[in-house]
BALOBA-1460 file (C-alpha; in Angstrom, 3 decimals):
// residues 404
<rec num="1" residu="m" x="161.417" y="22.751" z="209.676"/>
<rec num="2" residu="a" x="163.815" y="24.494" z="211.167"/>
<rec num="3" residu="k" x="163.864" y="26.500" z="213.916"/>
<rec num="4" residu="e" x="164.517" y="29.523" z="212.829"/>
<rec num="5" residu="q" x="162.227" y="29.456" z="210.194"/>
<rec num="6" residu="r" x="158.471" y="30.858" z="210.683"/>
<rec num="7" residu="i" x="155.242" y="29.588" z="208.945"/>
<rec num="8" residu="t" x="153.943" y="32.330" z="207.527"/>
<rec num="9" residu="i" x="149.846" y="32.784" z="207.192"/>
<rec num="10" residu="v" x="147.690" y="34.625" z="205.054"/>
<rec num="11" residu="i" x="144.062" y="34.811" z="207.082"/>
<rec num="12" residu="a" x="141.179" y="34.927" z="204.705"/>
<rec num="13" residu="e" x="137.771" y="36.161" z="206.485"/>
<rec num="14" residu="n" x="135.172" y="38.819" z="205.666"/>
<rec num="15" residu="e" x="134.347" y="40.116" z="209.185"/>
<rec num="16" residu="l" x="136.785" y="42.176" z="210.928"/>
<rec num="17" residu="g" x="135.932" y="40.899" z="214.366"/>
<rec num="18" residu="e" x="136.784" y="36.893" z="213.191"/>
<rec num="19" residu="r" x="140.108" y="38.427" z="211.854"/>
<rec num="20" residu="e" x="141.253" y="39.633" z="215.056"/>
<rec num="21" residu="k" x="139.803" y="36.370" z="216.877"/>
<rec num="22" residu="l" x="142.137" y="34.513" z="214.578"/>
<rec num="23" residu="k" x="145.078" y="36.814" z="214.610"/>
<rec num="24" residu="n" x="145.447" y="37.466" z="218.492"/>
<rec num="25" residu="l" x="145.115" y="33.052" z="218.780"/>
<rec num="26" residu="l" x="147.987" y="33.117" z="216.949"/>
<rec num="27" residu="a" x="149.912" y="36.288" z="218.546"/>
<rec num="28" residu="g" x="152.961" y="35.575" z="220.577"/>
<rec num="29" residu="e" x="153.886" y="32.687" z="218.783"/>
<rec num="30" residu="a" x="158.005" y="32.721" z="218.066"/>
<rec num="31" residu="d" x="157.228" y="30.199" z="214.698"/>
<rec num="32" residu="i" x="154.254" y="31.491" z="213.509"/>
<rec num="33" residu="q" x="153.844" y="35.417" z="211.314"/>
<rec num="34" residu="v" x="150.321" y="36.502" z="209.629"/>
<rec num="35" residu="v" x="151.817" y="38.377" z="206.626"/>
<rec num="36" residu="g" x="148.220" y="38.816" z="204.330"/>
<rec num="37" residu="e" x="144.438" y="38.946" z="205.183"/>
<rec num="38" residu="a" x="141.937" y="38.509" z="202.515"/>
<rec num="39" residu="r" x="138.401" y="39.900" z="203.270"/>
<rec num="40" residu="d" x="136.972" y="37.502" z="199.873"/>
<rec num="41" residu="g" x="137.888" y="35.285" z="198.131"/>
<rec num="42" residu="k" x="139.301" y="37.096" z="195.406"/>
<rec num="43" residu="e" x="141.204" y="39.086" z="197.535"/>
<rec num="44" residu="c" x="142.434" y="35.687" z="198.893"/>
<rec num="45" residu="l" x="143.778" y="34.245" z="195.041"/>
<rec num="46" residu="d" x="145.633" y="37.628" z="194.627"/>
<rec num="47" residu="v" x="147.299" y="37.952" z="198.485"/>
<rec num="48" residu="v" x="148.157" y="34.368" z="198.043"/>
<rec num="49" residu="m" x="149.643" y="34.439" z="194.854"/>
<rec num="50" residu="r" x="151.659" y="37.392" z="195.496"/>
<rec num="51" residu="l" x="152.879" y="35.826" z="199.069"/>
<rec num="52" residu="r" x="153.001" y="32.386" z="198.515"/>
<rec num="53" residu="p" x="152.976" y="31.970" z="202.684"/>
<rec num="54" residu="n" x="153.094" y="28.286" z="203.997"/>
<rec num="55" residu="i" x="149.585" y="28.170" z="205.260"/>
<rec num="56" residu="v" x="146.615" y="30.177" z="204.431"/>
<rec num="57" residu="l" x="143.245" y="29.593" z="206.489"/>
<rec num="58" residu="i" x="140.145" y="30.465" z="204.719"/>
<rec num="59" residu="k" x="137.006" y="30.881" z="205.369"/>
<rec num="60" residu="e" x="133.957" y="28.316" z="204.133"/>
<rec num="61" residu="d" x="131.719" y="31.000" z="202.888"/>
<rec num="62" residu="l" x="133.600" y="33.655" z="201.648"/>
<rec num="63" residu="p" x="131.914" y="36.305" z="199.572"/>
<rec num="64" residu="v" x="132.724" y="37.279" z="195.577"/>
<rec num="65" residu="i" x="134.340" y="33.657" z="195.422"/>
<rec num="66" residu="n" x="132.936" y="30.805" z="197.777"/>
<rec num="67" residu="g" x="135.978" y="30.288" z="200.032"/>
<rec num="68" residu="l" x="135.744" y="26.003" z="199.339"/>
<rec num="69" residu="d" x="136.728" y="27.302" z="195.493"/>
<rec num="70" residu="v" x="139.552" y="29.546" z="196.085"/>
<rec num="71" residu="a" x="140.798" y="26.448" z="198.584"/>
<rec num="72" residu="g" x="140.444" y="24.332" z="195.746"/>
<rec num="73" residu="q" x="142.043" y="26.192" z="192.923"/>
<rec num="74" residu="i" x="144.601" y="27.338" z="195.571"/>
<rec num="75" residu="s" x="145.361" y="23.586" z="196.354"/>
<rec num="76" residu="g" x="145.693" y="22.820" z="192.448"/>
<rec num="77" residu="e" x="148.051" y="25.382" z="191.494"/>
<rec num="78" residu="l" x="149.714" y="26.273" z="194.426"/>
<rec num="79" residu="p" x="150.852" y="23.014" z="196.303"/>
<rec num="80" residu="a" x="153.519" y="24.211" z="198.246"/>
<rec num="81" residu="v" x="151.037" y="26.490" z="200.112"/>
<rec num="82" residu="g" x="149.061" y="24.402" z="202.960"/>
<rec num="83" residu="v" x="145.349" y="25.160" z="202.962"/>
<rec num="84" residu="i" x="143.054" y="24.969" z="206.161"/>
<rec num="85" residu="l" x="139.474" y="25.676" z="205.833"/>
<rec num="86" residu="i" x="137.174" y="26.757" z="208.435"/>
<rec num="87" residu="l" x="134.427" y="25.176" z="208.807"/>
<rec num="88" residu="t" x="130.829" y="26.426" z="211.273"/>
<rec num="89" residu="g" x="130.420" y="22.358" z="212.443"/>
<rec num="90" residu="a" x="126.762" y="22.667" z="210.482"/>
<rec num="91" residu="e" x="128.082" y="21.975" z="207.156"/>
<rec num="92" residu="g" x="125.835" y="19.282" z="205.225"/>
<rec num="93" residu="e" x="126.359" y="16.496" z="203.079"/>
<rec num="94" residu="e" x="127.182" y="18.737" z="199.818"/>
<rec num="95" residu="v" x="130.425" y="20.418" z="201.344"/>
<rec num="96" residu="w" x="131.659" y="17.736" z="202.492"/>
<rec num="97" residu="h" x="131.495" y="15.791" z="199.158"/>
<rec num="98" residu="k" x="132.795" y="18.984" z="197.492"/>
<rec num="99" residu="m" x="135.604" y="18.792" z="199.579"/>
<rec num="100" residu="l" x="136.771" y="15.635" z="199.319"/>
<rec num="101" residu="r" x="136.424" y="16.235" z="195.119"/>
<rec num="102" residu="a" x="138.645" y="19.198" z="195.742"/>
<rec num="103" residu="g" x="140.783" y="17.322" z="197.577"/>
<rec num="104" residu="i" x="140.981" y="19.221" z="200.655"/>
<rec num="105" residu="r" x="141.346" y="17.371" z="203.898"/>
<rec num="106" residu="e" x="143.046" y="20.070" z="206.295"/>
<rec num="107" residu="f" x="140.520" y="21.977" z="208.606"/>
<rec num="108" residu="v" x="139.058" y="23.326" z="211.589"/>
<rec num="109" residu="t" x="135.529" y="24.021" z="212.792"/>
<rec num="110" residu="r" x="134.650" y="27.197" z="215.310"/>
<rec num="111" residu="p" x="134.437" y="27.870" z="217.924"/>
<rec num="112" residu="l" x="138.353" y="27.792" z="217.857"/>
<rec num="113" residu="t" x="140.544" y="27.449" z="220.491"/>
<rec num="114" residu="g" x="144.403" y="28.285" z="220.133"/>
<rec num="115" residu="d" x="145.876" y="24.666" z="220.814"/>
<rec num="116" residu="r" x="143.355" y="23.613" z="217.864"/>
<rec num="117" residu="l" x="144.462" y="26.053" z="215.591"/>
<rec num="118" residu="l" x="148.255" y="25.839" z="216.210"/>
<rec num="119" residu="h" x="148.328" y="21.786" z="216.497"/>
<rec num="120" residu="e" x="146.664" y="22.255" z="212.764"/>
<rec num="121" residu="i" x="148.925" y="25.291" z="211.735"/>
<rec num="122" residu="r" x="152.034" y="23.503" z="213.104"/>
<rec num="123" residu="k" x="151.148" y="19.682" z="211.973"/>
<rec num="124" residu="v" x="149.915" y="21.120" z="208.043"/>
<rec num="125" residu="a" x="153.332" y="23.205" z="207.648"/>
<rec num="126" residu="e" x="155.476" y="19.821" z="208.675"/>
<rec num="127" residu="l" x="153.536" y="17.908" z="206.068"/>
<rec num="128" residu="q" x="154.081" y="20.450" z="203.369"/>
<rec num="129" residu="s" x="158.264" y="20.621" z="204.414"/>
<rec num="130" residu="k" x="157.901" y="16.795" z="204.042"/>
<rec num="131" residu="a" x="156.319" y="16.866" z="200.880"/>
<rec num="132" residu="g" x="159.110" y="19.414" z="199.684"/>
<rec num="133" residu="k" x="161.867" y="16.826" z="201.100"/>
<rec num="134" residu="k" x="160.518" y="14.600" z="199.456"/>
<rec num="135" residu="g" x="160.105" y="15.955" z="195.950"/>
<rec num="136" residu="a" x="163.526" y="17.801" z="195.914"/>
<rec num="137" residu="g" x="164.972" y="13.974" z="195.886"/>
<rec num="138" residu="a" x="164.580" y="10.772" z="198.246"/>
<rec num="139" residu="p" x="167.747" y="10.665" z="201.024"/>
<rec num="140" residu="t" x="170.933" y="8.330" z="199.784"/>
<rec num="141" residu="a" x="170.478" y="5.858" z="202.904"/>
<rec num="142" residu="t" x="167.321" y="4.650" z="204.789"/>
<rec num="143" residu="e" x="167.740" y="3.674" z="208.308"/>
<rec num="144" residu="p" x="165.862" y="0.332" z="209.598"/>
<rec num="145" residu="s" x="162.989" y="0.851" z="211.030"/>
<rec num="146" residu="e" x="160.581" y="-0.988" z="213.175"/>
<rec num="147" residu="p" x="156.996" y="-2.165" z="212.412"/>
<rec num="148" residu="k" x="154.823" y="0.551" z="211.952"/>
<rec num="149" residu="r" x="152.132" y="0.143" z="214.802"/>
<rec num="150" residu="k" x="148.761" y="0.714" z="212.277"/>
<rec num="151" residu="i" x="145.657" y="2.421" z="213.094"/>
<rec num="152" residu="v" x="142.632" y="0.787" z="210.794"/>
<rec num="153" residu="s" x="139.185" y="2.707" z="210.332"/>
<rec num="154" residu="v" x="136.675" y="0.862" z="209.408"/>
<rec num="155" residu="a" x="134.614" y="3.094" z="207.277"/>
<rec num="156" residu="g" x="131.150" y="2.897" z="204.911"/>
<rec num="157" residu="p" x="129.199" y="5.864" z="202.832"/>
<rec num="158" residu="r" x="125.919" y="5.168" z="204.900"/>
<rec num="159" residu="g" x="124.418" y="3.682" z="207.993"/>
<rec num="160" residu="g" x="123.560" y="0.282" z="208.504"/>
<rec num="161" residu="c" x="126.787" y="-1.585" z="205.852"/>
<rec num="162" residu="g" x="127.766" y="-4.002" z="209.275"/>
<rec num="163" residu="k" x="130.865" y="-1.946" z="209.740"/>
<rec num="164" residu="t" x="130.333" y="-2.218" z="213.734"/>
<rec num="165" residu="v" x="129.917" y="-5.916" z="213.558"/>
<rec num="166" residu="l" x="132.682" y="-5.914" z="211.433"/>
<rec num="167" residu="a" x="135.305" y="-3.508" z="213.752"/>
<rec num="168" residu="t" x="134.427" y="-5.156" z="216.797"/>
<rec num="169" residu="n" x="134.548" y="-8.671" z="215.007"/>
<rec num="170" residu="l" x="138.272" y="-7.480" z="213.315"/>
<rec num="171" residu="a" x="139.390" y="-6.320" z="216.266"/>
<rec num="172" residu="v" x="138.828" y="-9.709" z="218.548"/>
<rec num="173" residu="a" x="140.410" y="-11.578" z="215.686"/>
<rec num="174" residu="l" x="143.665" y="-9.367" z="215.985"/>
<rec num="175" residu="a" x="143.811" y="-9.993" z="219.835"/>
<rec num="176" residu="a" x="145.141" y="-13.814" z="218.843"/>
<rec num="177" residu="r" x="148.013" y="-12.062" z="217.252"/>
<rec num="178" residu="s" x="148.730" y="-9.357" z="219.925"/>
<rec num="179" residu="d" x="148.036" y="-8.357" z="223.425"/>
<rec num="180" residu="k" x="148.315" y="-4.870" z="221.989"/>
<rec num="181" residu="i" x="144.868" y="-4.312" z="220.178"/>
<rec num="182" residu="a" x="142.835" y="-1.507" z="221.014"/>
<rec num="183" residu="l" x="139.169" y="-0.491" z="219.205"/>
<rec num="184" residu="v" x="138.061" y="2.921" z="219.338"/>
<rec num="185" residu="d" x="133.993" y="3.740" z="218.774"/>
<rec num="186" residu="l" x="133.750" y="6.814" z="217.537"/>
<rec num="187" residu="n" x="129.942" y="7.205" z="217.314"/>
<rec num="188" residu="l" x="129.131" y="9.719" z="219.745"/>
<rec num="189" residu="w" x="125.410" y="9.492" z="219.173"/>
<rec num="190" residu="g" x="125.146" y="6.195" z="220.876"/>
<rec num="191" residu="g" x="127.780" y="3.599" z="219.604"/>
<rec num="192" residu="d" x="126.873" y="-0.113" z="219.879"/>
<rec num="193" residu="v" x="130.756" y="-1.401" z="220.526"/>
<rec num="194" residu="a" x="130.388" y="-1.597" z="224.091"/>
<rec num="195" residu="m" x="127.158" y="-3.615" z="223.568"/>
<rec num="196" residu="l" x="128.656" y="-6.247" z="220.724"/>
<rec num="197" residu="l" x="130.993" y="-7.162" z="223.319"/>
<rec num="198" residu="d" x="128.911" y="-7.269" z="226.242"/>
<rec num="199" residu="l" x="130.165" y="-4.924" z="227.916"/>
<rec num="200" residu="t" x="129.146" y="-1.853" z="230.398"/>
<rec num="201" residu="p" x="132.079" y="0.776" z="230.981"/>
<rec num="202" residu="r" x="132.205" y="3.130" z="233.852"/>
<rec num="203" residu="r" x="134.011" y="5.337" z="231.541"/>
<rec num="204" residu="s" x="134.064" y="6.420" z="227.920"/>
<rec num="205" residu="l" x="134.901" y="8.631" z="225.464"/>
<rec num="206" residu="g" x="132.276" y="10.981" z="226.246"/>
<rec num="207" residu="d" x="133.694" y="11.734" z="230.156"/>
<rec num="208" residu="l" x="137.083" y="12.373" z="228.158"/>
<rec num="209" residu="l" x="135.823" y="15.271" z="226.299"/>
<rec num="210" residu="p" x="134.292" y="17.295" z="228.679"/>
<rec num="211" residu="g" x="137.627" y="18.189" z="230.188"/>
<rec num="212" residu="f" x="139.606" y="17.862" z="227.261"/>
<rec num="213" residu="g" x="142.811" y="19.722" z="227.433"/>
<rec num="214" residu="g" x="145.594" y="18.128" z="225.358"/>
<rec num="215" residu="i" x="145.827" y="14.187" z="225.877"/>
<rec num="216" residu="d" x="148.528" y="11.481" z="226.601"/>
<rec num="217" residu="y" x="148.135" y="7.841" z="227.031"/>
<rec num="218" residu="d" x="147.568" y="7.916" z="230.718"/>
<rec num="219" residu="v" x="144.651" y="9.498" z="230.156"/>
<rec num="220" residu="v" x="143.444" y="7.611" z="227.258"/>
<rec num="221" residu="e" x="144.073" y="4.942" z="229.090"/>
<rec num="222" residu="a" x="142.116" y="5.719" z="231.910"/>
<rec num="223" residu="m" x="138.758" y="5.415" z="229.794"/>
<rec num="224" residu="m" x="139.240" y="2.070" z="228.370"/>
<rec num="225" residu="v" x="138.329" y="-1.451" z="229.112"/>
<rec num="226" residu="k" x="139.573" y="-4.544" z="228.718"/>
<rec num="227" residu="h" x="137.387" y="-7.254" z="227.002"/>
<rec num="228" residu="s" x="138.261" y="-10.781" z="227.767"/>
<rec num="229" residu="s" x="139.791" y="-11.608" z="224.483"/>
<rec num="230" residu="g" x="142.307" y="-9.118" z="225.498"/>
<rec num="231" residu="v" x="140.965" y="-6.294" z="223.127"/>
<rec num="232" residu="s" x="141.187" y="-2.662" z="224.823"/>
<rec num="233" residu="v" x="138.234" y="-0.688" z="224.340"/>
<rec num="234" residu="l" x="137.509" y="2.680" z="224.253"/>
<rec num="235" residu="a" x="133.902" y="2.936" z="224.117"/>
<rec num="236" residu="a" x="131.012" y="5.573" z="223.271"/>
<rec num="237" residu="p" x="128.889" y="7.146" z="225.633"/>
<rec num="238" residu="l" x="125.717" y="4.224" z="225.850"/>
<rec num="239" residu="t" x="123.287" y="7.168" z="226.454"/>
<rec num="240" residu="g" x="123.437" y="8.880" z="223.247"/>
<rec num="241" residu="s" x="122.877" y="11.840" z="224.609"/>
<rec num="242" residu="f" x="126.160" y="13.438" z="223.881"/>
<rec num="243" residu="d" x="126.876" y="15.906" z="221.074"/>
<rec num="244" residu="g" x="128.841" y="13.977" z="218.434"/>
<rec num="245" residu="s" x="130.021" y="17.642" z="216.597"/>
<rec num="246" residu="t" x="131.879" y="18.343" z="219.158"/>
<rec num="247" residu="l" x="134.394" y="15.453" z="218.880"/>
<rec num="248" residu="s" x="136.419" y="17.424" z="216.755"/>
<rec num="249" residu="r" x="139.620" y="16.889" z="214.153"/>
<rec num="250" residu="y" x="142.593" y="17.561" z="216.808"/>
<rec num="251" residu="m" x="140.578" y="15.666" z="220.036"/>
<rec num="252" residu="v" x="140.415" y="12.620" z="217.475"/>
<rec num="253" residu="q" x="143.932" y="12.765" z="215.985"/>
<rec num="254" residu="s" x="145.362" y="13.017" z="219.243"/>
<rec num="255" residu="i" x="143.751" y="10.082" z="220.896"/>
<rec num="256" residu="l" x="144.848" y="7.862" z="217.485"/>
<rec num="257" residu="e" x="148.380" y="9.101" z="218.599"/>
<rec num="258" residu="a" x="148.343" y="8.411" z="221.572"/>
<rec num="259" residu="l" x="147.124" y="4.601" z="220.807"/>
<rec num="260" residu="r" x="149.309" y="4.044" z="218.827"/>
<rec num="261" residu="q" x="152.481" y="4.495" z="220.482"/>
<rec num="262" residu="h" x="150.887" y="1.725" z="223.074"/>
<rec num="263" residu="y" x="149.190" y="-0.277" z="221.074"/>
<rec num="264" residu="e" x="150.609" y="-2.254" z="217.613"/>
<rec num="265" residu="c" x="146.855" y="-2.178" z="215.798"/>
<rec num="266" residu="t" x="143.956" y="-0.013" z="216.483"/>
<rec num="267" residu="v" x="140.724" y="-0.711" z="214.878"/>
<rec num="268" residu="v" x="138.083" y="2.431" z="214.632"/>
<rec num="269" residu="d" x="134.453" y="2.693" z="213.616"/>
<rec num="270" residu="t" x="134.016" y="5.702" z="212.708"/>
<rec num="271" residu="g" x="130.488" y="6.314" z="212.825"/>
<rec num="272" residu="y" x="128.565" y="8.939" z="210.571"/>
<rec num="273" residu="a" x="130.680" y="9.286" z="207.071"/>
<rec num="274" residu="n" x="130.422" y="13.092" z="206.965"/>
<rec num="275" residu="l" x="131.275" y="14.285" z="210.645"/>
<rec num="276" residu="e" x="135.004" y="15.918" z="210.944"/>
<rec num="277" residu="s" x="135.661" y="13.096" z="213.442"/>
<rec num="278" residu="a" x="135.298" y="10.240" z="211.090"/>
<rec num="279" residu="l" x="137.145" y="12.071" z="208.341"/>
<rec num="280" residu="a" x="140.101" y="13.015" z="210.912"/>
<rec num="281" residu="a" x="140.170" y="8.973" z="211.859"/>
<rec num="282" residu="m" x="140.366" y="8.072" z="208.154"/>
<rec num="283" residu="d" x="143.494" y="10.597" z="207.559"/>
<rec num="284" residu="y" x="145.680" y="9.648" z="210.132"/>
<rec num="285" residu="s" x="144.721" y="5.931" z="209.364"/>
<rec num="286" residu="d" x="147.136" y="3.295" z="207.608"/>
<rec num="287" residu="l" x="144.028" y="1.400" z="206.047"/>
<rec num="288" residu="i" x="140.841" y="2.169" z="205.266"/>
<rec num="289" residu="l" x="138.178" y="-0.827" z="205.106"/>
<rec num="290" residu="v" x="135.116" y="0.767" z="203.256"/>
<rec num="291" residu="v" x="132.186" y="-1.840" z="204.198"/>
<rec num="292" residu="i" x="129.050" y="-1.614" z="201.552"/>
<rec num="293" residu="g" x="126.138" y="-3.692" z="201.206"/>
<rec num="294" residu="m" x="124.675" y="-5.494" z="198.141"/>
<rec num="295" residu="d" x="121.863" y="-3.915" z="197.170"/>
<rec num="296" residu="l" x="122.112" y="-1.382" z="194.409"/>
<rec num="297" residu="p" x="121.096" y="1.968" z="196.569"/>
<rec num="298" residu="r" x="124.267" y="1.203" z="198.479"/>
<rec num="299" residu="l" x="126.521" y="0.025" z="195.453"/>
<rec num="300" residu="r" x="125.790" y="3.008" z="193.826"/>
<rec num="301" residu="d" x="126.586" y="5.389" z="196.738"/>
<rec num="302" residu="a" x="129.711" y="3.896" z="197.576"/>
<rec num="303" residu="k" x="130.638" y="4.002" z="193.660"/>
<rec num="304" residu="l" x="130.332" y="7.623" z="194.537"/>
<rec num="305" residu="y" x="132.258" y="7.460" z="197.696"/>
<rec num="306" residu="l" x="134.962" y="5.769" z="196.499"/>
<rec num="307" residu="k" x="135.260" y="8.497" z="193.663"/>
<rec num="308" residu="n" x="135.134" y="11.460" z="196.179"/>
<rec num="309" residu="l" x="137.613" y="9.630" z="198.386"/>
<rec num="310" residu="i" x="140.230" y="9.270" z="195.343"/>
<rec num="311" residu="a" x="139.636" y="12.935" z="194.523"/>
<rec num="312" residu="a" x="140.529" y="13.633" z="197.816"/>
<rec num="313" residu="n" x="144.111" y="12.438" z="197.015"/>
<rec num="314" residu="y" x="143.759" y="9.026" z="199.270"/>
<rec num="315" residu="p" x="145.977" y="6.618" z="198.176"/>
<rec num="316" residu="r" x="144.108" y="4.000" z="196.629"/>
<rec num="317" residu="e" x="146.157" y="1.150" z="197.963"/>
<rec num="318" residu="k" x="144.937" y="2.485" z="201.321"/>
<rec num="319" residu="l" x="141.290" y="1.718" z="200.526"/>
<rec num="320" residu="r" x="140.361" y="-1.735" z="200.451"/>
<rec num="321" residu="v" x="136.415" y="-2.579" z="199.759"/>
<rec num="322" residu="v" x="134.894" y="-4.806" z="202.107"/>
<rec num="323" residu="v" x="131.481" y="-6.212" z="200.166"/>
<rec num="324" residu="n" x="129.010" y="-7.185" z="203.129"/>
<rec num="325" residu="r" x="125.900" y="-9.851" z="203.347"/>
<rec num="326" residu="c" x="127.424" y="-11.469" z="200.038"/>
<rec num="327" residu="g" x="124.960" y="-13.995" z="198.461"/>
<rec num="328" residu="s" x="121.852" y="-11.819" z="200.080"/>
<rec num="329" residu="s" x="121.106" y="-10.608" z="196.734"/>
<rec num="330" residu="k" x="119.518" y="-12.740" z="194.141"/>
<rec num="331" residu="e" x="119.968" y="-10.111" z="191.314"/>
<rec num="332" residu="i" x="123.315" y="-9.094" z="191.799"/>
<rec num="333" residu="a" x="126.058" y="-11.755" z="191.022"/>
<rec num="334" residu="p" x="129.018" y="-10.933" z="193.819"/>
<rec num="335" residu="a" x="131.231" y="-11.152" z="190.456"/>
<rec num="336" residu="e" x="129.544" y="-8.162" z="189.323"/>
<rec num="337" residu="i" x="130.345" y="-5.825" z="192.326"/>
<rec num="338" residu="e" x="133.234" y="-5.280" z="191.042"/>
<rec num="339" residu="s" x="132.605" y="-3.575" z="187.627"/>
<rec num="340" residu="i" x="129.706" y="-1.489" z="189.441"/>
<rec num="341" residu="l" x="131.809" y="0.099" z="191.474"/>
<rec num="342" residu="e" x="134.773" y="0.408" z="189.361"/>
<rec num="343" residu="f" x="137.251" y="-0.574" z="192.125"/>
<rec num="344" residu="p" x="138.797" y="-3.891" z="193.771"/>
<rec num="345" residu="v" x="136.904" y="-6.063" z="196.176"/>
<rec num="346" residu="a" x="139.591" y="-7.075" z="198.724"/>
<rec num="347" residu="s" x="137.086" y="-9.439" z="200.776"/>
<rec num="348" residu="q" x="133.768" y="-10.625" z="200.597"/>
<rec num="349" residu="l" x="131.521" y="-11.423" z="203.647"/>
<rec num="350" residu="p" x="129.078" y="-14.270" z="203.426"/>
<rec num="351" residu="n" x="125.785" y="-13.393" z="204.694"/>
<rec num="352" residu="d" x="124.766" y="-14.833" z="208.011"/>
<rec num="353" residu="e" x="121.710" y="-13.040" z="209.398"/>
<rec num="354" residu="g" x="120.900" y="-15.694" z="212.011"/>
<rec num="355" residu="l" x="124.589" y="-15.667" z="213.084"/>
<rec num="356" residu="v" x="125.156" y="-12.013" z="213.373"/>
<rec num="357" residu="n" x="121.695" y="-11.334" z="215.210"/>
<rec num="358" residu="s" x="122.496" y="-13.735" z="217.514"/>
<rec num="359" residu="s" x="125.672" y="-12.338" z="218.232"/>
<rec num="360" residu="v" x="124.873" y="-8.812" z="218.232"/>
<rec num="361" residu="n" x="121.617" y="-10.407" z="220.740"/>
<rec num="362" residu="l" x="123.944" y="-11.973" z="223.370"/>
<rec num="363" residu="g" x="126.742" y="-9.528" z="223.560"/>
<rec num="364" residu="q" x="129.386" y="-12.533" z="221.887"/>
<rec num="365" residu="p" x="131.388" y="-12.246" z="219.272"/>
<rec num="366" residu="l" x="130.663" y="-14.554" z="216.381"/>
<rec num="367" residu="v" x="134.524" y="-14.957" z="215.736"/>
<rec num="368" residu="l" x="134.475" y="-16.412" z="219.309"/>
<rec num="369" residu="s" x="131.430" y="-17.918" z="219.499"/>
<rec num="370" residu="n" x="131.317" y="-19.624" z="216.088"/>
<rec num="371" residu="p" x="135.246" y="-20.222" z="215.024"/>
<rec num="372" residu="n" x="134.253" y="-22.491" z="212.018"/>
<rec num="373" residu="r" x="131.078" y="-20.553" z="210.162"/>
<rec num="374" residu="q" x="132.264" y="-19.019" z="207.000"/>
<rec num="375" residu="l" x="131.535" y="-15.315" z="208.162"/>
<rec num="376" residu="s" x="133.984" y="-16.053" z="211.063"/>
<rec num="377" residu="r" x="136.714" y="-17.296" z="208.901"/>
<rec num="378" residu="a" x="136.146" y="-14.269" z="206.344"/>
<rec num="379" residu="i" x="136.712" y="-11.522" z="209.074"/>
<rec num="380" residu="g" x="139.771" y="-14.301" z="210.202"/>
<rec num="381" residu="a" x="141.442" y="-13.609" z="206.588"/>
<rec num="382" residu="l" x="140.792" y="-10.307" z="206.939"/>
<rec num="383" residu="a" x="142.663" y="-9.901" z="210.157"/>
<rec num="384" residu="d" x="145.498" y="-11.677" z="208.317"/>
<rec num="385" residu="g" x="145.678" y="-8.998" z="205.374"/>
<rec num="386" residu="v" x="145.991" y="-6.416" z="208.518"/>
<rec num="387" residu="m" x="148.575" y="-8.495" z="210.473"/>
<rec num="388" residu="p" x="149.631" y="-11.568" z="209.642"/>
<rec num="389" residu="a" x="149.142" y="-14.269" z="212.477"/>
<rec num="390" residu="p" x="153.236" y="-15.097" z="213.944"/>
<rec num="391" residu="v" x="154.728" y="-18.156" z="213.538"/>
<rec num="392" residu="t" x="154.056" y="-18.954" z="216.814"/>
<rec num="393" residu="p" x="150.605" y="-18.277" z="217.722"/>
<rec num="394" residu="k" x="149.278" y="-16.794" z="221.019"/>
<rec num="395" residu="k" x="148.406" y="-19.974" z="223.684"/>
<rec num="396" residu="r" x="145.005" y="-19.171" z="223.769"/>
<rec num="397" residu="s" x="141.708" y="-21.336" z="223.967"/>
<rec num="398" residu="g" x="138.983" y="-22.468" z="221.807"/>
<rec num="399" residu="w" x="139.000" y="-20.788" z="218.236"/>
<rec num="400" residu="f" x="142.093" y="-18.516" z="218.300"/>
<rec num="401" residu="s" x="144.059" y="-21.845" z="217.388"/>
<rec num="402" residu="l" x="141.727" y="-22.782" z="214.851"/>
<rec num="403" residu="m" x="142.264" y="-19.190" z="213.132"/>
<rec num="404" residu="s" x="145.943" y="-20.059" z="212.258"/>
């Protein structure tokens, strides 16, 4: 967006004091102008239809018409208007599902700071500007670009699906292809990535957040620990006492941006499915591995989860379904899974409970300790899909030579 153009804002907030706080946070910014206010959902629709701002900030629980319904209507009818939902951070699962179905993926949570709010507004304005230019026609010439550094999120509709085991072993498998692989544990209620790698980091993500005031690579790198496989790990707090709800979208994407600049691939274990941190990582990712289990309740949840992601405008090609513990159910054949999910399956990981338990208890990645087992080879094949093995593989001992 050109410097002389201002980002026009409409604020929809029913409490006068909160509207004034928002205006104060935006005051003094040369590139931002508040052009309208609304006290309820109906008034918000009227003001936005009349003024057509670049961005509208909408409180989720507006009176008359709910803010989430208003946000969905604006997104559907006025795609040129960027919508940012204002949440309390205490919303339940139903709200998150409604957001996904409505295609609302841009949001901030209270308490708001000027830095976070301005970052989100400028980011959404830039995305809207790029979308407008793309709609106007593609450029006549394309400059060659370097291979894109990837962010890969490992997610799942519910806990216990095995995504932490997969994320950890996938990152280790990718370390056979590059010296620049990062692994991030976003489960702030006691993530297991460090334990699975037998690491005891002196610093973790929990040390980064209390003093958060802006992120650069040096800050993030100071919190990371190197595993013997070559993977650089940003661990979650080991105590499980940190309040994971404090990990905002702005923080997550700032961290991932710093890592993208220095690592060829960053693997993210997203933690709980409906947290702001998990959705922020998925939004910022180039690829999302959706890990599901073989039992019918997990398949049912996965089907709904995938439908919600697609309704939220996540590109289908960005989503890859990984079915874990294949063969563990006698009643459901692997061939039936795609018809149940109504979505293609990219990878099936065979059930090997003994190997997984041993790997977890010993803190030894199974792709290192047992490279020839079917499960290890399946994870290696998944790694090939993320980052193809180089023609001249890295010279490492042990299982790495077997993976090429």
